[in-house]
N, C-alpha and C positions, 0 to 999 in steps of 0.2 A: 504493500500500500504506500509506504514511504517512498519507494522508488518511483511509483506512478506520480506522486505529488511533486517529487523533485523534477521529473521529466516535464510535468505540466508547467512548473514555474520557469524552467529553462526555456521552453518553447515560448512562453509568454514574454520572457525577457528578450529573446531574439526578435520576436514580432515587434515589440516596442522599439528596439534598436533599429530594425529595418525601416519602420515607419518614420522614426526620427531622421534617419539618413535621407529617406525619400523627401521628407518635408524640407530638410535643409537644402537638398539639391534643387528642389522646386523654388525655394526662396532665392537662392543664388542665381538661378536662371531668370527669375522675374526681375531681380535687381539689374542683371546684365542687360536685359532688354530695355529696362528703364533708362540706364545710362546711355546706351546707343541712341535710343529715341530722343532723349533730351539733348544730347550733343548734336544730333542731326537737326533738330528743331532750332537750336541756337545758331548753327551755321546758316541754315536756310533763312532765318530771320535777318542775319547780318547781310546776306546777299541781296536782300530786298531794299536795303538802305541806300537812298540816292541823294538825300538832302539832309540838312541839319534838322529839319522838322521830323523827318523819318527817324533819325538817330535818337531824338528826344522821345519819340513815341515808343520805339522799340526798347529803349533803356528803361522806360517806365514799366513796360510789360515784364522785362527781366527782373526788375526789383520786386514786383508782386509775386513772381513765380519762383525766384531763386533766393530771395531774402539776402542773407549776409554774403552769398556768393556773387552779388552784384554790388558794385561800389563806384565812387567817383573820386578822382584825384585832380586837384587844381594844378595848373601849370605854374612853375616858379615865376614866369614872366608876368603872370596875371592876365595873359591874353586869351586864355582858354583852359582846356582841361582834357583829361582822358576818362572815358567811361568804360567800365569793365564788367564782364560777366563770365562765369566759369562753371564748367561741369567737370567733376573729379570722380574717378572710380575708387574713392577712398575706402569705402566699406569692404569691397571685395578684395582690394589690395592688402588690407590688414589681415586677411585670411591666408595671404601668401599664395593665392591661386594665380594671380597675375601681378605684373609689376605696376607700380604707381604710374598713372597716366592722366592727362587732363586736356581739355579744350578750353582755351581762354580767348575771348573776343575783346578787342580794345577799339573804341571809337575815339578818334582824335579830332578835336574841334579847336580852331584858332580864329580869333577875332569874329566869332559868331558863325564861321563857315566850316563845314565838314571838310577835313583835310585827308583823312585816311581811315579805312576799315581794315583792321589787322586781325587775323585768326592764327593763334598759336596752337599747334598740335604737339603736345609734349609727351613723347614716348621715350623709353630708355635707349633705344637703338636707332630710331628713325624720326627725329623731331623735324617738323616742317613749320614754316611761317608763310602765310599768305597775306599779301598787302594789295588792296585796291586803292589807288590814289585818285583824288579828286582835284587834280592840278591840270591846267590847260596846256602846259608845256611838255607833257610826256609823250614819248613816241607811242604810236597806237599798236603795240604788240606786247606779248609776254616777255619777261626776262627771268632767267634762272641764274642764281648764284648760290654760294655756300658760305655760311658763317662758321669760321673755325672755332673749335672748342674741344673738350674731351670727346664729344661726339659731334661731328659736323652737322649743322642744321641747313637743310635745303630751304632756300628763300625764293618764292615765286612772287613777282610783282607785275601788275598790269594797270592800265588806266581805266577809269570808269567809262570812257568813251567806246570801249570795245562793244561789239554786238552782243546781245544778251546770250546767244548760244555759246559764245566763247567765254563770257563771264561765268556762266554756270559751270563750265569745266574747271574754271579756276577755283570754284568753291566745292567741287565734287569730292569731298573727303570720305574715305572709307572709315567711318567711325567705329566699325568693329575692331579696328586695330588698337582701340583703347582697352580691349579685353582679350584678344586672341594673340597667341604667339604666332610667329611666322611673318609678321610685317617687319621685314628686316631692312627696308630701304625706303627712301622718300617716295619713290614711284609706287610702292605698295600702299602707302598712305594716301597719296594724291596722284592718281594715274596720269594726269596731264604732264607730270614731270618726265615721264617716259618719252612722250612726243618731243618735249623740249630738249632732252638729252640727245635724241637722235637727229636733231637739227631741223625737225619739222615744226609746223605751226598748227595748233589745234584748229580744226574747221568749225 
């Protein structure tokens, strides 16, 4: 009889353990989907900004949705400021399932005019920065350069005057790289870099 009871409690314990693991896995998967969706929404929102009024409207939305992960820093010159919003995979990174990564958007305003929309994709091995400039004197094409550091950062710049189809490619980030291993290069994170490295121009 005691053997049967022991067997019963062992089975019950295993069932609870399996259920716990399943729920934990489901929670991790749900969080991962949330991070990717939030990062994609933030980048998409940034790509829609065309004017200072757009920037102010989107920043207000970010503040309501992201709370402390959205903030403003005044420029030292007093001529403007930078508006930030950030999505971080902090919770899942603490479990050591993936490396810490984040997407940060910066809106730069000078003298009341939108100057630049910058998107930083910070991953351990393939960081990328995207910059759309609202300056009339820029050449009407993409440029690719690299910022030296412990890990080189790919930097893609383009003017706001590009056709929308090309602009969209400039913001077409694979946000799954915030969570999955295997994104080992800038072109894995931002596919348009592959075209630029080959000497081509995104259509």
